[in-house]
C-alpha positions as CSV (number, residue, x, y, z in Angstrom):
1,X,-11.5,-41.6,25.5
2,X,-12.6,-41.0,29.1
3,X,-10.0,-40.8,31.9
4,X,-10.0,-40.0,35.6
5,X,-7.2,-37.7,36.5
6,X,-6.8,-36.4,40.1
7,X,-10.4,-37.4,40.9
8,X,-11.8,-35.5,37.9
9,X,-13.3,-37.3,34.9
10,X,-11.9,-35.7,31.7
11,X,-12.3,-36.3,28.0
12,X,-8.9,-36.9,26.5
13,X,-7.8,-36.5,22.9
14,X,-11.0,-35.2,21.5
15,X,-10.8,-34.2,17.9
16,X,-12.4,-30.8,16.8
17,X,-15.5,-30.7,14.7
18,X,-14.8,-31.2,11.1
19,X,-11.7,-33.4,11.6
20,X,-9.9,-35.0,8.7
21,X,-7.9,-38.2,8.4
22,X,-4.6,-36.3,8.4
23,X,-5.5,-35.0,11.9
24,X,-5.3,-38.5,13.3
25,X,-1.5,-38.4,13.3
26,X,-1.4,-35.6,15.8
27,X,-4.3,-37.1,17.7
28,X,-2.6,-40.5,18.1
29,X,0.7,-38.8,19.2
30,X,-1.2,-36.8,21.8
31,X,-3.1,-39.9,23.0
32,X,0.2,-41.8,23.3
33,X,1.6,-39.1,25.5
34,X,-1.5,-38.9,27.8
35,X,-2.0,-42.7,28.2
36,X,0.9,-43.3,30.7
37,X,-0.2,-40.3,32.7
38,X,-3.7,-41.7,33.0
39,X,-2.5,-45.2,33.9
40,X,-0.2,-43.8,36.6
41,X,-2.8,-41.3,37.9
42,X,-0.6,-38.3,37.3
43,X,-1.9,-34.9,36.2
44,X,-1.0,-33.9,32.6
45,X,1.4,-30.9,32.6
46,X,-0.2,-27.5,32.2
47,X,1.0,-25.5,29.2
48,X,2.7,-22.3,30.1
49,X,0.5,-19.2,29.6
50,X,2.1,-16.8,27.1
51,X,0.7,-13.3,26.8
52,X,0.7,-11.5,23.5
53,X,3.3,-9.0,24.8
54,X,5.7,-11.9,25.6
55,X,5.2,-13.4,22.2
56,X,5.5,-10.0,20.4
57,X,9.1,-9.4,21.5
58,X,10.7,-12.5,19.8
59,X,8.3,-12.1,16.9
60,X,9.6,-8.6,16.1
61,X,13.2,-9.8,16.4
62,X,12.4,-12.5,13.9
63,X,11.0,-10.1,11.3
64,X,13.8,-7.7,12.0
65,X,16.2,-10.4,10.7
66,X,14.1,-10.4,7.5
67,X,14.8,-6.7,7.1
68,X,18.5,-7.3,7.5
69,X,18.6,-9.9,4.7
70,X,16.5,-7.7,2.4
71,X,13.3,-9.8,2.5
72,X,11.2,-7.0,4.1
73,X,11.2,-3.3,3.7
74,X,12.3,-1.3,6.8
75,X,9.3,1.0,6.1
76,X,7.0,-2.0,6.5
77,X,8.8,-3.0,9.7
78,X,8.4,0.5,11.1
79,X,4.7,0.5,10.3
80,X,4.2,-2.9,12.0
81,X,6.1,-1.8,15.1
82,X,4.2,1.5,15.3
83,X,0.8,-0.2,15.0
84,X,1.7,-2.7,17.7
85,X,3.2,-0.1,20.1
86,X,0.5,2.6,19.7
87,X,-2.6,0.5,19.2
88,X,-2.4,-3.2,19.7
89,X,-0.2,-3.5,22.8
90,X,-2.3,-1.3,25.1
91,X,-5.4,-3.4,24.3
92,X,-4.2,-6.9,23.7
93,X,-0.7,-7.0,25.3
94,X,-1.6,-8.4,28.7
95,X,-4.0,-11.0,27.3
96,X,-3.0,-14.7,27.1
97,X,-2.8,-15.8,23.5
98,X,-5.9,-18.1,23.7
99,X,-7.9,-15.1,25.0
100,X,-7.3,-13.1,21.8
101,X,-10.5,-14.4,20.3
102,X,-13.3,-13.2,18.1
103,X,-15.1,-11.3,20.8
104,X,-11.9,-9.5,22.0
105,X,-11.1,-8.5,18.4
106,X,-14.7,-7.3,17.7
107,X,-14.6,-5.2,20.8
108,X,-11.3,-3.7,19.7
109,X,-12.8,-2.8,16.3
110,X,-15.8,-1.1,17.9
111,X,-13.7,0.9,20.4
112,X,-11.2,2.1,17.7
113,X,-14.0,3.1,15.3
114,X,-15.9,4.9,18.2
115,X,-12.6,6.8,18.8
116,X,-12.8,8.1,15.2
117,X,-10.5,5.7,13.3
118,X,-11.6,4.5,9.9
119,X,-12.5,0.9,9.4
120,X,-9.6,0.5,6.9
121,X,-7.2,1.9,9.5
122,X,-8.4,-0.6,12.1
123,X,-8.0,-3.5,9.7
124,X,-4.5,-2.4,8.9
125,X,-3.8,-2.7,12.7
126,X,-5.4,-6.2,12.8
127,X,-3.3,-7.3,9.9
128,X,-0.2,-7.2,12.2
129,X,-2.1,-9.1,14.9
130,X,-3.1,-11.7,12.3
131,X,0.6,-12.3,11.5
132,X,1.4,-12.8,15.2
133,X,-1.5,-15.2,15.7
134,X,-0.6,-17.2,12.6
135,X,2.9,-17.7,13.8
136,X,1.7,-18.5,17.3
137,X,-0.6,-21.2,15.8
138,X,2.4,-22.6,14.0
139,X,4.3,-22.9,17.3
140,X,1.3,-24.7,18.9
141,X,0.5,-22.0,21.3
142,X,-3.1,-21.6,20.1
143,X,-5.4,-23.9,18.1
144,X,-6.8,-21.4,15.7
145,X,-6.4,-17.9,14.4
146,X,-9.7,-15.9,14.6
147,X,-8.5,-13.5,12.0
148,X,-7.7,-16.0,9.4
149,X,-10.4,-17.0,6.9
150,X,-11.2,-20.7,7.5
151,X,-10.0,-22.9,4.6
152,X,-12.5,-25.6,5.4
153,X,-16.0,-25.6,3.9
154,X,-18.9,-25.2,6.3
155,X,-19.8,-28.9,6.1
156,X,-16.3,-29.6,7.4
157,X,-16.5,-27.4,10.5
158,X,-15.9,-23.9,9.1
159,X,-18.4,-21.1,9.0
160,X,-19.0,-17.7,7.5
161,X,-18.8,-16.0,10.9
162,X,-15.7,-17.8,12.2
163,X,-13.3,-15.2,11.0
164,X,-13.1,-11.4,10.6
165,X,-12.6,-10.2,7.1
166,X,-9.5,-8.0,7.0
167,X,-10.0,-6.8,3.5
168,X,-10.9,-3.1,3.6
169,X,-13.7,-1.9,1.4
170,X,-12.1,-0.3,-1.7
171,X,-13.1,3.2,-2.5
172,X,-13.1,4.9,-5.8
173,X,-9.7,6.5,-6.4
174,X,-9.4,10.3,-5.8
175,X,-8.1,12.2,-8.7
176,X,-8.1,15.7,-10.2
177,X,-10.0,16.8,-13.2
178,X,-7.7,18.3,-16.0
179,X,-8.7,21.9,-15.2
180,X,-8.0,21.2,-11.5
181,X,-4.6,19.7,-12.2
182,X,-3.7,22.8,-14.2
183,X,-5.0,25.1,-11.5
184,X,-2.8,23.2,-9.0
185,X,0.2,23.7,-11.2
186,X,-0.6,27.4,-11.5
187,X,-0.9,27.8,-7.7
188,X,2.4,25.9,-7.0
189,X,5.5,28.2,-6.5
190,X,7.6,28.2,-9.6
191,X,10.7,26.7,-7.9
192,X,8.6,23.6,-6.9
193,X,6.4,23.3,-10.0
194,X,8.6,20.6,-11.6
195,X,8.1,18.3,-8.6
196,X,4.3,18.6,-8.9
197,X,4.4,18.2,-12.6
198,X,6.6,15.1,-12.3
199,X,4.0,13.6,-10.0
200,X,1.2,14.4,-12.5
201,X,3.1,13.1,-15.5
202,X,4.9,10.0,-14.2
203,X,2.5,8.5,-11.7
204,X,5.3,7.8,-9.3
205,X,4.6,7.0,-5.6
206,X,5.8,9.7,-3.2
207,X,9.0,7.8,-2.1
208,X,9.7,7.0,-5.8
209,X,9.3,10.6,-6.7
210,X,11.4,12.1,-3.9
211,X,14.2,9.5,-4.6
212,X,14.5,10.2,-8.3
213,X,18.1,10.4,-9.5
214,X,19.5,12.4,-12.5
215,X,21.3,9.3,-13.9
216,X,17.9,7.6,-14.4
217,X,16.6,10.3,-16.8
218,X,17.3,9.9,-20.5
219,X,16.4,13.3,-22.1
220,X,17.3,12.2,-25.6
221,X,15.1,9.1,-25.5
222,X,12.5,11.0,-23.4
223,X,12.1,8.3,-20.7
224,X,12.8,7.7,-17.0
225,X,14.3,4.4,-15.8
226,X,13.0,4.2,-12.2
227,X,15.2,1.8,-10.3
228,X,14.7,2.5,-6.6
229,X,12.9,4.6,-4.1
230,X,13.8,6.9,-1.2
231,X,14.1,5.5,2.3
232,X,15.3,7.5,5.4
233,X,17.3,5.1,7.5
234,X,17.9,5.7,11.2
235,X,21.6,5.9,12.1
236,X,23.7,6.4,15.2
237,X,21.6,6.6,18.3
238,X,18.4,6.3,16.3
239,X,17.8,10.1,16.3
240,X,19.6,10.8,13.0
241,X,18.3,9.9,9.6
242,X,20.2,9.2,6.4
243,X,18.7,9.3,2.9
244,X,19.2,5.9,1.2
245,X,17.7,4.0,-1.7
246,X,15.6,0.8,-1.4
247,X,13.9,-1.4,-3.9
248,X,10.5,0.0,-5.1
249,X,7.3,-1.3,-3.6
250,X,6.3,-4.7,-5.0
251,X,9.7,-4.7,-6.9
252,X,8.0,-2.3,-9.3
253,X,11.2,-0.9,-11.0
254,X,10.0,0.3,-14.4
255,X,10.5,2.7,-17.4
256,X,8.0,5.5,-18.0
257,X,7.9,8.2,-20.7
258,X,9.3,11.7,-19.9
259,X,6.7,14.4,-20.7
260,X,8.1,17.1,-22.9
261,X,7.0,19.9,-20.5
262,X,8.7,18.2,-17.6
263,X,11.8,17.7,-19.6
264,X,11.9,21.4,-20.4
265,X,11.7,22.3,-16.8
266,X,14.3,19.8,-15.7
267,X,16.8,20.4,-18.5
268,X,17.8,23.9,-17.2
269,X,19.3,22.4,-14.1
270,X,20.1,18.8,-15.2
271,X,23.2,17.1,-13.8
272,X,25.1,13.9,-14.5
273,X,24.2,12.4,-11.1
274,X,22.6,13.2,-7.8
275,X,19.1,13.8,-6.4
276,X,16.6,15.5,-8.8
277,X,14.5,17.0,-6.1
278,X,16.1,18.4,-2.9
279,X,14.9,20.5,0.0
280,X,16.3,24.1,-0.5
281,X,16.9,24.4,3.2
282,X,19.0,21.3,3.6
283,X,20.2,20.4,0.0
284,X,19.2,16.9,0.9
285,X,16.2,14.9,-0.5
286,X,12.9,16.0,0.8
287,X,11.6,14.4,4.0
288,X,8.4,12.4,3.3
289,X,5.9,15.0,4.7
290,X,7.9,18.2,4.2
291,X,6.8,19.1,0.7
292,X,3.2,19.1,1.8
293,X,4.1,21.3,4.8
294,X,6.3,23.7,2.7
295,X,4.2,24.3,-0.4
296,X,1.8,21.6,-1.5
297,X,-0.9,22.0,1.1
298,X,-1.1,25.8,0.4
299,X,-1.1,25.2,-3.4
300,X,-4.2,23.0,-3.0
301,X,-5.9,25.6,-0.8
302,X,-5.0,28.4,-3.2
303,X,-6.5,26.4,-6.1
304,X,-9.6,25.7,-4.1
305,X,-9.0,21.9,-4.1
306,X,-8.3,21.1,-0.5
307,X,-10.2,18.0,0.3
308,X,-9.5,15.3,3.0
309,X,-7.4,12.5,1.5
310,X,-6.4,14.5,-1.6
311,X,-2.6,15.1,-1.7
312,X,0.3,13.2,-3.3
313,X,-1.6,10.0,-4.2
314,X,-4.3,11.9,-5.9
315,X,-1.7,13.1,-8.4
316,X,-0.8,9.4,-9.1
317,X,-4.4,8.6,-9.7
318,X,-4.7,11.6,-11.9
319,X,-1.9,10.3,-14.1
320,X,-3.7,6.9,-14.4
321,X,-6.9,8.7,-15.3
322,X,-5.3,10.8,-18.0
323,X,-3.7,7.7,-19.6
324,X,-7.0,5.7,-19.4
325,X,-8.8,8.6,-21.1
326,X,-6.1,8.6,-23.7
327,X,-6.8,4.9,-24.6
328,X,-3.6,3.4,-23.1
329,X,-4.3,-0.3,-22.8
330,X,-5.0,-1.7,-19.3
331,X,-2.0,-4.1,-19.2
332,X,0.3,-1.2,-20.3
333,X,-1.2,1.1,-17.6
334,X,-0.5,-1.6,-15.0
335,X,3.2,-1.7,-16.0
336,X,3.5,2.1,-16.1
337,X,1.9,2.5,-12.6
338,X,4.0,-0.3,-11.1
339,X,1.0,-2.3,-9.8
340,X,1.6,-5.7,-8.2
341,X,-1.0,-7.4,-10.5
342,X,0.3,-9.7,-13.2
343,X,3.2,-10.7,-10.9
344,X,6.7,-10.7,-12.3
345,X,5.6,-9.5,-15.8
346,X,6.6,-6.1,-14.6
347,X,10.2,-6.9,-15.6
348,X,9.1,-6.7,-19.2
349,X,8.1,-3.0,-19.1
350,X,10.6,-2.3,-21.9
351,X,8.5,-4.4,-24.3
352,X,5.7,-1.8,-24.0
353,X,7.8,1.2,-25.2
354,X,5.6,1.3,-28.3
355,X,2.8,2.7,-26.1
356,X,5.0,5.6,-25.0
357,X,3.8,7.7,-28.0
358,X,0.2,7.1,-26.8
359,X,1.2,8.3,-23.3
360,X,3.0,11.4,-24.8
361,X,-0.2,12.2,-26.7
362,X,-2.4,11.8,-23.7
363,X,-0.2,14.0,-21.5
364,X,0.2,16.7,-24.2
365,X,-3.6,16.8,-24.6
366,X,-4.0,17.7,-21.0
367,X,-0.9,19.7,-20.1
368,X,0.1,21.0,-23.5
369,X,3.0,20.1,-25.8
370,X,5.0,23.3,-25.7
371,X,8.3,23.7,-23.9
372,X,6.5,25.0,-20.7
373,X,3.2,23.4,-19.6
374,X,0.0,25.3,-20.0
375,X,-1.4,26.8,-16.8
376,X,-5.2,27.4,-16.8
377,X,-7.1,28.9,-14.0
378,X,-9.8,27.0,-12.1
379,X,-12.4,29.3,-13.5
380,X,-12.2,27.6,-16.9
381,X,-15.2,25.4,-17.3
382,X,-14.2,23.6,-20.5
383,X,-10.9,22.9,-22.1
384,X,-10.6,21.5,-25.6
385,X,-7.3,19.7,-26.2
386,X,-5.8,18.3,-29.3
387,X,-5.9,14.6,-30.2
388,X,-9.7,14.3,-30.0
389,X,-9.9,14.5,-26.2
390,X,-12.5,16.9,-24.7
391,X,-12.9,17.3,-21.0
392,X,-16.0,18.8,-19.5
393,X,-17.2,19.7,-16.0
394,X,-20.8,19.2,-17.0
395,X,-20.8,15.6,-15.8
396,X,-20.6,14.6,-12.1
397,X,-17.2,14.4,-10.4
398,X,-15.6,11.0,-10.9
399,X,-17.3,10.3,-14.2
400,X,-14.7,11.6,-16.7
401,X,-11.6,9.7,-15.9
402,X,-12.9,6.5,-14.3
403,X,-10.6,3.6,-14.9
404,X,-13.5,1.3,-14.4
405,X,-15.3,2.8,-17.3
406,X,-12.3,2.3,-19.6
407,X,-11.7,-1.3,-18.4
408,X,-15.4,-2.1,-18.8
409,X,-15.1,-1.1,-22.4
410,X,-17.5,1.9,-22.1
411,X,-15.2,4.4,-23.9
412,X,-15.5,5.5,-27.5
413,X,-12.6,4.1,-29.5
414,X,-13.0,6.8,-32.2
415,X,-12.2,9.6,-29.6
416,X,-13.3,10.0,-26.0
417,X,-15.7,12.7,-25.1
418,X,-16.0,13.3,-21.3
C-alpha cells in the first residue's frame, strides 16, 4: 500500500521476503493502525531508539530473578555479567538495537581474535549477546536476531549467510597417558595427592571435586554419591565469599565407584561429616583456582607435563579415557561422567552399578590395586598392567585412549592393546 505522509510517498505495511500466511495477522493489525494516520495526514509515531546498554540493565535484572528462584546457576550469571561488562558493553553498548547487525558482529569477532582471543572464547561472548537480541526481538524492538540461525528454508527467505554460527569447533579432549598420570601423582606433594588421585579416579568436575563431603562417601560399598557442587557465594558488601553447595551442572548428581587406592588414602582421616578437601591455610574449602596456584601447576612442571590448557579438566578426560580403554560401555560412561546427553536418564545411575566392577578393574589396571597407588616415573616407556590392558608410548599422542575409537567400535573386545 502506497501512502503520502508529510509530503513523502511511503510504502506502508510491506511484508518481508518469505512471508507466511500467519504473518498476515500482524500485517493487518499494523495496517489498521496506519490507515487513520494516512487519511488524516498525520505522521506515524517514531519508535523510541533503545541502545543495547539501556536494554541490558532490565535484562540482567530479569535473569537475576531466575537465579533467586533457582532456575539459573549464580556461576552462569556471573559469567554472563562479566562477558557483558568486560567485552560486549565497550563495543556494542552505545549502539541502537537495530544497529547490532551482522556487519557489527563480524567486526567484533575480527577485532577480538586480532587481540589474541580464541574463536571459541569470542563465541561464548556472543552467546550472551544472542540471548539479549532474542528477548529484544520478542519485545518488538528489533525485527530479527542476526545471531540466531534462521528457521526458514532458503526458498522461504532464509539463507546460509544470514546468521553467524555460535557453535565453537570441538577439539579432541586433552588427557594424560597412564605413565603421565602416574608421574603427576609422584610429583604431587603427599598432603595433596589424594585430591589429584580423586580427580583422576572419579572424573568429577573441579567444583564437584572441591565440594565433596564426607557424608557422601560409602567406604563399605566403595562408592561416592555425588549430590551437589561447591559455589562461593558473595555475602555482605560483596567483598566476602561464603562456601555453599549448589546443584551440579546439568543436574548431574550421580554415583561413581570409589577406587581402592583413593579409599586407602582417605580412610586415615575420614570423618562423619564436613568437607573432604580443605585449604590448609584457611581450613575452608579450596578457592576455585587456589589448588593450581599452591601445588598443581608445579606438579605438572616437575613431571614435565605443563602444556597450555592441561590442568584440572585434563584429569577428568583422563578418567574417561581409562574407562573407555577398560571397555566400560558408552551409556554407562555418560552417566559416570555426568554428561547432559540422554537427558533425564541420569537419575537412573544406580541401575548401572553392575558396571562398577568393570570400572574398578580399569582403574586398578592403571593405578594399581594395592592399598597405596603405584607411582611410576615419567621415564618408564611401557607399563604392563593386569587385566589384559597394555599401554604403550610407541603410538602418537591421542591414539591410545581416544573415546572416539571406542565408540566407533575399533577396540579389541578380547583385550585392548594400545
